[in-house]
C-alpha positions in Angstrom: 99.3 -19.1 -44.1 101.0 -22.4 -42.8 101.0 -25.0 -45.5 103.2 -27.1 -44.0 102.4 -30.8 -44.0 102.4 -32.9 -40.8 102.6 -36.8 -41.3 99.9 -38.4 -39.0 101.8 -40.7 -36.1 100.1 -44.0 -36.4 98.2 -45.1 -33.4 100.3 -47.8 -32.1 98.3 -48.7 -29.0 96.7 -51.7 -31.3 99.9 -52.9 -32.1 101.2 -53.5 -28.7 97.7 -54.8 -27.8 98.1 -57.5 -30.6 101.6 -58.6 -29.9 100.7 -58.9 -25.9 97.5 -60.6 -26.8 99.5 -63.1 -28.9 102.8 -63.1 -27.7 102.3 -62.6 -23.9 105.4 -61.8 -21.6 107.9 -62.0 -24.8 106.8 -58.6 -25.4 109.1 -55.7 -23.9 107.8 -52.1 -23.9 110.0 -50.4 -20.7 112.6 -48.3 -22.5 115.2 -49.1 -20.2 114.7 -52.7 -20.9 114.8 -51.9 -24.5 117.9 -50.2 -24.2 120.3 -52.9 -24.7 118.7 -53.8 -27.9 118.6 -50.7 -29.9 122.0 -51.1 -31.4 124.6 -53.4 -32.3 128.4 -52.6 -32.4 129.0 -49.9 -34.8 129.7 -46.7 -33.1 128.8 -44.0 -35.6 125.3 -45.5 -37.2 121.9 -44.0 -36.0 119.4 -46.2 -33.8 116.0 -45.3 -33.1 113.5 -46.1 -30.1 111.3 -49.3 -30.8 107.8 -49.8 -30.1 108.5 -52.9 -28.7 110.8 -55.6 -28.5 109.7 -59.2 -29.2 112.4 -62.0 -27.6 110.6 -65.1 -29.9 110.8 -68.3 -28.5 110.1 -70.3 -31.3 108.7 -69.9 -35.0 105.1 -69.6 -34.0 106.0 -66.6 -32.1 107.9 -65.0 -35.3 105.0 -65.8 -37.4 102.8 -63.9 -34.9 105.1 -61.0 -35.0 105.4 -60.5 -38.8 101.7 -61.0 -39.0 100.9 -58.4 -36.7 103.6 -55.9 -38.3 102.8 -56.6 -41.7 98.7 -55.8 -40.8 99.7 -52.4 -39.3 102.9 -51.7 -41.6 105.1 -51.3 -38.6 109.1 -52.1 -39.7 110.8 -54.7 -38.1 114.2 -55.0 -37.3 115.5 -58.8 -36.8 118.1 -59.5 -34.5 120.8 -62.1 -32.7 123.8 -61.2 -30.6 123.9 -57.9 -31.6 127.6 -58.4 -32.4 127.2 -56.6 -36.2 129.7 -53.8 -37.0 127.1 -51.8 -39.5 124.1 -51.1 -37.9 121.9 -53.4 -39.6 120.6 -54.5 -36.4 119.6 -50.8 -35.1 116.5 -50.2 -33.9 113.9 -47.9 -35.7 111.9 -45.0 -34.2 108.4 -46.6 -34.0 109.6 -50.0 -35.0 109.8 -53.7 -33.4 112.7 -55.5 -32.7 112.7 -59.1 -33.1 115.2 -60.9 -31.1 115.9 -64.2 -31.8 118.3 -64.9 -29.2 116.4 -67.4 -27.6 115.4 -69.8 -30.3 119.0 -71.5 -29.6 118.7 -75.1 -30.1 120.6 -77.3 -31.9 117.7 -79.4 -33.6 119.9 -82.0 -34.7 123.7 -83.3 -35.9 123.5 -85.9 -38.5 126.9 -87.6 -38.5 126.0 -89.6 -41.7 124.9 -86.7 -44.2 127.2 -84.6 -42.1 124.8 -81.6 -41.4 123.4 -79.6 -38.5 119.8 -78.5 -38.5 119.9 -75.0 -35.7 118.4 -72.3 -34.8 119.0 -68.7 -35.6 119.9 -67.9 -31.8 122.7 -70.6 -31.9 126.3 -69.6 -30.9 128.9 -70.1 -33.8 131.3 -71.4 -31.4 128.4 -73.8 -29.4 127.7 -75.6 -32.8 131.5 -76.0 -33.7 132.0 -77.5 -30.4 128.8 -79.7 -30.7 130.3 -80.8 -34.0 133.9 -81.7 -33.0 132.6 -83.5 -30.2 131.5 -86.2 -33.4 134.7 -85.5 -34.9 132.9 -83.2 -37.1 134.1 -79.5 -38.1 131.5 -76.7 -38.8 134.1 -74.5 -40.6 132.7 -70.4 -40.9 134.8 -68.9 -38.0 134.1 -65.3 -37.5 136.2 -63.5 -34.8 133.4 -63.2 -33.1 132.3 -66.8 -32.9 132.2 -67.2 -29.4 129.5 -64.6 -29.0 127.9 -64.3 -32.5 124.8 -66.1 -33.6 124.2 -68.7 -36.7 121.4 -66.4 -38.1 123.9 -62.9 -37.7 126.4 -65.2 -39.6 123.8 -65.9 -42.0 122.5 -62.4 -42.6 125.9 -60.9 -43.4 127.7 -63.9 -44.9 130.0 -63.9 -42.0 133.2 -65.1 -43.0 136.5 -65.5 -40.9 140.1 -66.8 -40.7 139.6 -70.0 -42.9 137.7 -68.5 -46.1 140.5 -68.1 -48.4 140.4 -72.1 -48.5 137.0 -73.2 -47.4 134.7 -70.4 -48.2 132.2 -68.2 -46.5 128.8 -68.9 -44.5 127.2 -69.1 -47.7 129.4 -71.9 -48.9 128.4 -74.1 -45.9 124.3 -73.7 -45.8 122.0 -76.4 -47.4 118.7 -75.5 -46.6 117.2 -72.8 -44.8 113.7 -72.0 -43.2 112.2 -68.6 -43.0 109.0 -66.4 -42.3 108.1 -63.9 -44.9 106.9 -60.1 -43.7 103.4 -61.5 -44.1 103.7 -64.4 -42.1 104.2 -67.1 -44.4 106.6 -69.4 -44.0 109.0 -70.9 -46.8 111.5 -73.5 -46.8 114.8 -73.3 -49.4 117.8 -75.6 -50.7 118.2 -78.9 -50.1 120.7 -81.4 -48.2 121.5 -83.0 -51.2 125.2 -82.2 -52.6 123.6 -80.8 -55.7 120.7 -79.2 -56.3 119.4 -77.0 -59.6 115.8 -77.0 -59.3 114.6 -73.4 -59.6 116.4 -70.5 -58.4 118.6 -70.3 -55.4 116.5 -68.7 -52.7 118.9 -69.9 -50.3 121.6 -67.9 -51.5 119.6 -64.8 -51.8 118.6 -65.4 -47.9 121.9 -65.4 -46.8 123.8 -62.1 -46.6 120.3 -60.0 -47.1 120.8 -58.8 -43.6 117.1 -59.2 -42.7 116.0 -57.5 -45.5 114.1 -60.4 -47.4 112.9 -62.5 -44.8 113.3 -63.6 -41.0 115.4 -67.2 -40.9 114.2 -69.6 -38.1 116.2 -72.6 -38.9 119.2 -73.8 -41.0 120.4 -76.9 -41.9 124.3 -76.1 -42.6 127.1 -78.5 -43.9 129.5 -80.1 -41.9 133.2 -81.2 -42.6 135.6 -84.3 -41.4 137.8 -82.7 -38.7 141.2 -81.5 -40.2 143.7 -84.7 -39.5 147.0 -82.1 -38.5 148.0 -78.5 -38.2 151.2 -76.3 -38.7 151.6 -72.9 -37.8 154.0 -70.4 -39.3 154.5 -66.9 -37.6 156.9 -64.4 -39.6 158.0 -61.0 -38.6 158.6 -58.4 -41.4 160.3 -54.7 -41.6 157.4 -53.9 -43.9 153.7 -55.1 -44.6 154.6 -55.2 -48.5 157.1 -57.8 -47.6 154.6 -59.8 -46.0 152.2 -59.3 -49.0 154.9 -60.6 -51.3 155.5 -63.5 -49.1 151.2 -63.9 -49.0 151.7 -64.1 -53.1 154.6 -66.7 -53.1 152.7 -68.9 -50.6 149.5 -69.1 -52.6 151.9 -69.9 -55.6 153.0 -72.9 -53.6 150.5 -74.5 -50.8 147.2 -73.7 -49.9 146.8 -72.8 -46.2 143.8 -72.7 -44.4 144.5 -69.4 -43.1 147.0 -66.4 -43.6 146.7 -63.5 -41.0 148.1 -60.3 -40.9 148.7 -57.5 -38.2 150.4 -54.0 -39.2 152.7 -52.8 -36.3 150.0 -50.7 -34.3 148.3 -54.3 -34.0 151.2 -55.9 -32.8 151.9 -52.9 -30.5 148.3 -52.9 -29.1 148.1 -56.9 -28.9 152.0 -56.6 -26.9 150.3 -53.9 -24.8 147.0 -56.2 -23.9 148.7 -59.7 -23.6 152.7 -59.1 -22.7 152.8 -62.0 -25.5 156.3 -60.6 -26.2 155.7 -60.3 -30.2 158.2 -58.9 -32.3 157.7 -54.9 -31.3 160.3 -53.7 -34.4 158.2 -55.5 -36.9 156.4 -53.8 -39.4 154.0 -56.7 -40.1 153.1 -60.1 -38.8 152.2 -62.9 -40.5 150.3 -66.3 -39.2 150.2 -69.0 -41.8 148.2 -72.3 -40.7 148.0 -75.4 -43.2 146.0 -78.2 -42.4 145.7 -81.8 -43.7 147.9 -84.5 -44.6 150.5 -82.6 -46.1 150.0 -79.6 -43.4 154.0 -79.9 -42.3 155.4 -80.1 -45.7 153.3 -76.9 -46.6 153.9 -75.2 -43.7 158.0 -75.4 -44.2 157.2 -73.9 -47.8 155.4 -70.9 -46.5 158.4 -70.6 -43.8 160.8 -70.5 -46.8 158.8 -68.1 -48.9 158.7 -65.8 -45.7 162.4 -66.2 -45.4 162.6 -65.5 -49.3 160.4 -62.3 -48.8 162.4 -60.5 -46.3 160.8 -62.2 -43.1 163.5 -61.0 -40.0 161.8 -63.7 -37.8 160.4 -67.1 -38.9 159.2 -69.9 -36.6 157.0 -73.0 -37.6 155.1 -75.5 -35.1 153.4 -78.5 -35.6 152.3 -78.5 -31.7 148.5 -77.5 -31.9 148.8 -75.9 -28.6 151.7 -73.8 -29.6 149.7 -72.8 -32.7 146.8 -72.2 -31.3 148.7 -69.7 -28.5 149.7 -67.8 -32.0 146.4 -67.7 -33.3 145.4 -66.7 -30.0 147.2 -62.8 -30.9 145.4 -62.6 -34.1 141.8 -63.2 -32.1 142.4 -60.6 -29.7 143.6 -57.8 -32.3 140.2 -55.8 -32.1 140.1 -56.0 -28.2 143.8 -54.6 -27.6 142.9 -51.8 -30.3 139.7 -51.3 -28.3 141.8 -50.6 -24.9 143.2 -47.4 -26.7 139.6 -45.9 -27.3 136.6 -46.0 -29.1 137.0 -47.9 -32.4 135.4 -47.6 -36.0 136.3 -51.1 -37.7 135.9 -51.3 -41.4 136.0 -54.1 -43.4 137.5 -53.8 -47.1 138.3 -56.5 -49.3 140.9 -56.2 -52.2 142.3 -58.3 -54.9 145.4 -60.0 -53.0 148.0 -58.1 -55.5 146.4 -54.9 -54.4 146.8 -55.4 -50.8 150.1 -53.4 -50.5 148.7 -50.1 -52.3 145.6 -50.7 -50.1 148.0 -50.9 -46.8 149.8 -47.9 -47.7 146.9 -45.8 -48.3 145.7 -46.7 -45.0 149.0 -45.5 -43.8 149.1 -42.2 -45.5 145.5 -41.7 -44.4 146.0 -42.3 -40.7 149.0 -39.9 -41.1 146.9 -37.1 -43.0 144.0 -37.2 -40.3 146.1 -37.8 -37.5 144.5 -40.8 -36.1 145.7 -44.0 -34.9 144.6 -47.0 -37.2 145.5 -50.5 -36.7 144.8 -52.8 -39.3 144.1 -56.8 -39.3 142.9 -59.0 -41.1 142.7 -62.0 -43.6 145.5 -61.6 -46.0 145.0 -64.8 -47.8 141.6 -63.4 -49.4 142.4 -59.7 -49.4 140.2 -59.1 -46.6 141.4 -56.1 -44.4 139.8 -54.9 -41.1 141.6 -51.1 -40.9 140.4 -50.2 -37.2 140.2 -46.2 -36.7 141.1 -45.3 -32.8 139.9 -42.1 -31.6 138.0 -40.3 -29.0 134.2 -40.4 -29.6 133.3 -37.6 -27.4 135.6 -35.2 -29.4 133.6 -34.0 -32.2 135.9 -32.6 -34.2 137.9 -36.0 -33.8 135.2 -37.9 -34.7 134.6 -36.1 -37.9 138.1 -36.8 -38.8 137.7 -40.3 -38.2 134.7 -40.7 -40.3 136.3 -38.8 -43.0 139.2 -41.3 -43.0 136.6 -44.2 -43.0 135.3 -42.4 -46.4 138.7 -42.3 -47.7 139.3 -45.8 -47.2 136.3 -46.9 -48.8 136.9 -45.1 -51.7 140.4 -46.1 -51.8 139.2 -49.8 -51.9 137.1 -48.9 -54.7 139.6 -47.7 -56.7 142.1 -50.5 -56.2 138.7 -52.7 -57.8 137.6 -53.9 -54.3 134.3 -54.6 -52.4 133.3 -52.2 -49.7 132.4 -54.9 -47.4 133.9 -58.8 -47.4 132.0 -60.2 -44.4 130.5 -57.5 -41.9 127.8 -56.3 -44.7 126.3 -52.9 -45.5 123.9 -52.1 -42.8 123.6 -48.3 -42.6 127.0 -47.7 -42.0 128.1 -48.3 -46.1 124.8 -47.7 -47.6 126.3 -44.3 -49.0 128.9 -46.4 -50.8 126.9 -49.2 -52.4 125.7 -47.7 -55.3 129.2 -47.0 -56.6 130.3 -50.2 -56.3 127.6 -52.4 -57.6 125.7 -49.8 -60.1 122.7 -47.6 -60.4 120.5 -50.5 -62.5 121.9 -53.5 -60.5 121.0 -52.0 -56.9 117.5 -51.1 -58.6 117.0 -54.8 -59.3 118.2 -55.7 -55.7 115.3 -53.5 -54.5 113.0 -54.9 -56.6 113.9 -58.4 -55.5 113.5 -57.3 -51.9 109.7 -56.0 -53.1 109.0 -59.6 -54.5 109.8 -60.7 -50.8 108.7 -57.7 -48.9 106.1 -55.8 -50.9 105.2 -53.6 -48.0 108.8 -52.9 -47.3 108.3 -54.0 -43.0 112.0 -55.5 -43.2 115.1 -54.0 -41.9 113.9 -50.8 -44.6 116.7 -48.7 -45.5 119.2 -51.1 -44.5 121.6 -53.7 -46.7 120.1 -52.8 -50.0 
């Protein structure tokens, strides 16, 4: 006798019919047209085939989508530009992909309060440019700022090069308007500088990877544009010397960014750009100081690099030259991608432990016979070791995944975090409880249940 249990497949036709009736041509069900919306940029995470894609045009579309999904118990994955690197925006079989890319209006820039109110589909770089036209500065600057959306930045609490001095995305959010799983609209936070009224729901939503609510509008804080900038570029024989320079710089100055590239990344960038970076260096350090003391802090940083063993040190107060040097760091991932398929990690360790983490990455690369290029934000200990491999070769792909696992384990052993700015998604779910703890993770899941009792928002991701 066959005693196997067959899970009934829900009747999806009423769901699609309800979506089309409420949203019209914002609903897409053609598999070919949905293909580009099935996954983000993470290579080794699974992606399902959605029941439907909804390309929301406004908050009403989001409310209607979630109301229908809640009524029928259909999972919803919210998606921005799809630049994520942890699989948090990957489609689920039989679910709805809710794209907010069309909700891309900059609603208001208030120069007096120094805030901008934007929809989630606004491109980070577009907001930065609009603020700059008014003499203001939107600080969070992830490497993908030219293509990533504010909604996606909020979902992962994205960072960037200026985090050590100015903080991550969460540090620049004043208010959020969001839609709960059942279609109700909530508002969190305040535009006032000080606000301790109740629990901080805004900070719960930032970094929640679409598991608590769908953000449909955010008011973010702007700063006055920096008055000056000076840049230092230094080459070192070994990465440990570069980190020694970072530690010395932090004692004497407060740069807005300190970026590191290892020899593998330097070679890839040189091959792509022909910039003529020092191809004999074991590490390259890019330091940028801003504000009234920029030039003086840059000179202090240059001396610290020389004392730490730099073979070449160059500093400039010319903004054009400075930007040219920073361009080398911004194309690091693109340059490595030209060498093969990539699996980009996102690890954060205490800055003094950077030499140990970097040495471990080199050892892991040698042990698994893989090319791993490491670059990242040295001032706050956030590294992006990038495994380059042949994804079509199953044996090599398994070695890449094993190397990834070993890097995460080493990061945890050094007291680090499994993600500094890319989020957990699907990719890092297996490691989350090891870092945060069993009781703590259960508490996070209870918080999700309070926001989303039916569990339809991005289930199985983030927490």
